[in-house]
C-alpha positions as CSV (number, residue, x, y, z in Angstrom):
1,M,-6.8,-39.4,-8.3
2,F,-8.9,-36.3,-9.1
3,R,-7.6,-34.1,-6.3
4,P,-4.8,-32.4,-8.2
5,V,-7.2,-31.4,-11.0
6,L,-9.7,-29.7,-8.7
7,P,-7.5,-26.5,-7.9
8,A,-6.9,-26.0,-11.7
9,L,-10.6,-26.3,-12.4
10,L,-11.4,-23.9,-9.7
11,V,-9.0,-21.3,-11.0
12,L,-10.4,-21.7,-14.6
13,S,-13.9,-21.3,-13.4
14,L,-13.1,-18.1,-11.4
15,A,-11.3,-16.7,-14.4
16,A,-14.3,-17.4,-16.6
17,C,-16.5,-15.4,-14.2
18,G,-14.2,-12.4,-14.5
19,F,-12.5,-12.9,-11.1
20,Q,-8.7,-12.3,-11.0
21,L,-6.3,-12.8,-8.2
22,R,-4.6,-9.4,-7.3
23,D,-2.3,-8.1,-4.7
24,A,-3.8,-6.9,-1.5
25,L,-5.0,-3.3,-1.4
26,V,-2.8,-1.0,0.6
27,L,-4.7,1.7,2.5
28,P,-3.3,5.1,3.6
29,P,-1.6,4.9,7.1
30,D,-3.7,6.1,10.0
31,L,-6.9,6.1,7.9
32,A,-10.0,7.1,9.9
33,P,-13.3,5.3,9.5
34,V,-14.4,5.7,5.9
35,K,-17.6,7.3,4.7
36,I,-18.6,7.2,1.0
37,E,-20.5,10.1,-0.4
38,S,-22.0,10.1,-3.9
39,V,-24.2,12.3,-6.0
40,D,-26.3,9.2,-6.7
41,R,-27.6,7.9,-3.4
42,Y,-28.1,4.4,-5.0
43,S,-24.8,4.4,-7.0
44,P,-23.6,0.9,-7.8
45,L,-20.1,2.3,-7.8
46,A,-20.4,3.6,-4.2
47,E,-21.7,0.2,-3.1
48,S,-18.9,-1.7,-4.8
49,L,-16.2,0.7,-3.3
50,S,-17.7,0.3,0.1
51,R,-17.5,-3.5,0.0
52,S,-13.9,-3.5,-1.4
53,L,-12.6,-1.0,1.2
54,T,-14.1,-3.1,4.0
55,R,-12.5,-6.3,2.6
56,A,-9.2,-4.4,2.5
57,G,-9.4,-3.6,6.2
58,A,-11.0,-0.1,6.2
59,V,-13.5,0.6,9.0
60,P,-16.9,1.7,7.7
61,A,-18.0,5.0,9.3
62,T,-21.2,4.9,11.4
63,A,-23.6,7.6,12.4
64,A,-21.9,7.8,15.8
65,D,-18.4,8.5,14.3
66,Q,-17.5,12.2,14.2
67,D,-14.0,12.1,12.8
68,V,-14.3,10.2,9.5
69,A,-12.4,10.0,6.2
70,V,-14.6,10.8,3.2
71,L,-14.4,9.1,-0.2
72,D,-16.4,11.7,-2.2
73,I,-17.7,10.6,-5.6
74,Q,-18.4,14.1,-6.9
75,A,-19.6,13.2,-10.4
76,E,-20.7,10.2,-12.5
77,E,-21.3,10.8,-16.2
78,W,-22.4,8.4,-18.9
79,G,-22.5,9.2,-22.6
80,D,-23.0,7.5,-26.0
81,T,-21.0,8.9,-28.9
82,P,-21.7,7.8,-32.5
83,I,-18.4,6.7,-34.2
84,S,-19.7,5.3,-37.5
85,V,-22.7,5.5,-39.7
86,D,-24.3,3.3,-42.4
87,S,-24.9,4.2,-46.0
88,F,-28.1,6.0,-45.0
89,G,-26.3,8.2,-42.5
90,R,-27.7,6.3,-39.5
91,A,-25.4,5.7,-36.5
92,Q,-24.6,2.0,-36.1
93,E,-21.5,2.0,-33.9
94,F,-21.2,3.9,-30.6
95,S,-18.6,4.5,-27.9
96,L,-20.0,4.2,-24.4
97,R,-18.2,6.6,-22.1
98,Y,-18.1,6.6,-18.3
99,A,-16.4,9.3,-16.3
100,V,-16.0,9.7,-12.6
101,V,-14.6,12.6,-10.4
102,F,-13.6,11.6,-6.9
103,E,-11.5,12.7,-3.9
104,L,-10.4,11.0,-0.7
105,R,-10.1,13.3,2.4
106,Q,-8.8,12.6,5.8
107,A,-10.9,13.4,8.9
108,D,-9.4,16.9,9.2
109,G,-10.2,17.7,5.6
110,T,-6.7,17.1,4.3
111,P,-6.8,15.5,0.9
112,L,-5.3,12.0,0.9
113,V,-6.1,11.5,-2.8
114,P,-6.6,14.9,-4.5
115,Q,-9.5,15.4,-6.8
116,Q,-9.1,13.2,-9.9
117,T,-11.0,12.2,-13.0
118,I,-11.1,8.7,-14.4
119,E,-12.7,8.1,-17.8
120,L,-13.4,4.7,-19.4
121,S,-15.0,3.7,-22.7
122,R,-16.2,0.7,-24.7
123,D,-17.4,0.4,-28.2
124,Y,-20.6,-1.4,-29.2
125,I,-22.6,-1.9,-32.4
126,S,-26.3,-1.0,-32.7
127,V,-27.7,-1.9,-36.0
128,P,-30.7,0.4,-36.8
129,T,-32.7,-2.3,-38.6
130,R,-32.1,-4.9,-35.9
131,S,-32.6,-3.3,-32.5
132,E,-33.5,-6.4,-30.6
133,G,-30.9,-7.3,-28.0
134,T,-29.0,-4.0,-28.5
135,E,-30.0,-2.6,-25.1
136,G,-29.0,-5.8,-23.4
137,E,-25.5,-5.5,-24.8
138,R,-25.2,-2.0,-23.6
139,E,-26.3,-3.0,-20.1
140,I,-23.6,-5.6,-20.0
141,L,-21.0,-3.0,-20.9
142,V,-22.4,-0.7,-18.2
143,R,-21.9,-3.3,-15.5
144,E,-18.4,-4.1,-16.8
145,L,-17.4,-0.4,-16.8
146,Q,-18.7,0.0,-13.3
147,R,-16.5,-2.9,-12.1
148,E,-13.5,-1.5,-13.9
149,M,-14.2,2.0,-12.5
150,A,-14.2,0.6,-8.9
151,A,-10.9,-1.1,-9.6
152,S,-9.4,2.1,-11.0
153,V,-10.4,4.2,-8.0
154,L,-8.9,1.6,-5.7
155,R,-5.7,1.5,-7.6
156,R,-5.4,5.3,-7.3
157,I,-5.8,4.9,-3.5
158,D,-3.4,2.0,-3.4
159,T,-0.7,4.1,-5.3
160,V,-1.0,7.1,-2.9
161,A,-0.9,4.8,0.2
162,K,2.3,3.0,-1.0
163,R,4.0,6.3,-1.8
164,A,3.1,7.6,1.7
165,L,4.5,4.5,3.3
166,E,7.7,4.8,1.3
167,E,8.2,8.4,2.3
168,R,7.6,7.6,5.9
169,G,10.2,4.8,5.8
170,M,12.7,7.2,4.1
171,N,12.1,9.9,6.7
172,A,12.5,7.4,9.5
173,S,15.8,6.0,8.2
174,G,17.1,9.5,7.7
175,A,16.4,10.3,11.4
176,G,17.9,7.1,12.6
177,L,14.6,5.6,13.4
178,D,13.1,2.2,12.5
179,S,10.1,1.7,10.2
180,E,7.8,2.5,13.1
181,G,9.5,5.8,14.0
182,V,11.2,4.4,17.1
183,A,14.8,5.1,17.9
184,P,16.9,1.9,18.2
185,S,18.3,1.1,21.6
186,V,22.0,1.9,22.2
187,P,24.0,-0.5,24.4
188,A,25.4,1.0,27.5
189,A,29.1,2.1,27.3
190,D,31.7,0.2,29.4
191,T,32.2,2.3,32.6
192,M,35.3,0.4,33.7
193,A,38.3,2.7,33.9
194,P,41.2,1.6,31.8
195,V,44.3,0.2,33.6
196,R,47.2,2.6,33.3
197,G,50.9,2.9,34.3
198,D,52.2,0.4,36.9
199,E,48.8,-1.2,37.1
200,A,49.0,-2.5,33.6
201,A,50.0,-6.2,33.4
202,V,52.8,-6.6,31.0
203,P,52.9,-10.1,29.3
204,E,56.2,-11.9,29.4
205,E,58.0,-12.7,26.2
206,A,57.7,-16.3,25.3
207,G,60.7,-18.4,26.0
208,E,62.2,-16.0,28.5
209,P,61.9,-17.3,32.1
210,A,61.3,-14.9,34.9
211,H,64.5,-14.0,37.0
212,A,64.3,-13.4,40.8
213,A,65.8,-10.2,42.0
214,E,69.4,-10.5,43.5
215,P,69.7,-9.3,47.1
216,E,71.9,-6.2,47.7
217,P,75.2,-6.8,49.7
218,T,75.1,-5.9,53.4
219,P,78.0,-4.4,55.4
220,E,78.5,-7.7,57.4
221,A,78.9,-9.5,54.2
222,D,81.6,-7.0,53.0
223,G,83.6,-7.5,56.3
224,A,83.6,-11.2,55.9
225,R,85.2,-10.9,52.6
């Protein structure tokens, strides 16, 4: 009786936790084991990206791997900008800004995703005369922006990967290859020589019976006449 209700409750509970069902992440073709480098050794963004890439099928690079792809988080910047003040000139509303510069390089140094900058921001209120709880609200926004930043970086990688797969498919079709770059097999031509001239069988017309050839008259037959 209650079984049909359970899936709906599960979806609602996941949505309440901020979890959303999304399409599977597409990785660049022929991607080498991935190493994530960050200016912050303990960056939560780097840890989140590492988990997401592994779930998508990427192979984490190890110390023994020599040829590795590098997701380089070159900069992470946070900033609070006042956007409104009270009657005493004190800032009470701020814009929390989070900017990241990153690049994804293949094992040979070729950029798979060229250097890009992503910037996110959220507004929050900090009442000067009531500071309790303000820092907690800011920390919640920090965690939300970190999750959104990880999703934004993955979307950039996904877009580049899909474009590369489309270009590969177009090049393969233009060269007469299949999606994997393999030429399709061609059936062998019929090597039987066509029948020509007297060897050709001529079908008889329908309704016309075949006539036997009449024998030629012989000299004896002529004398008898």
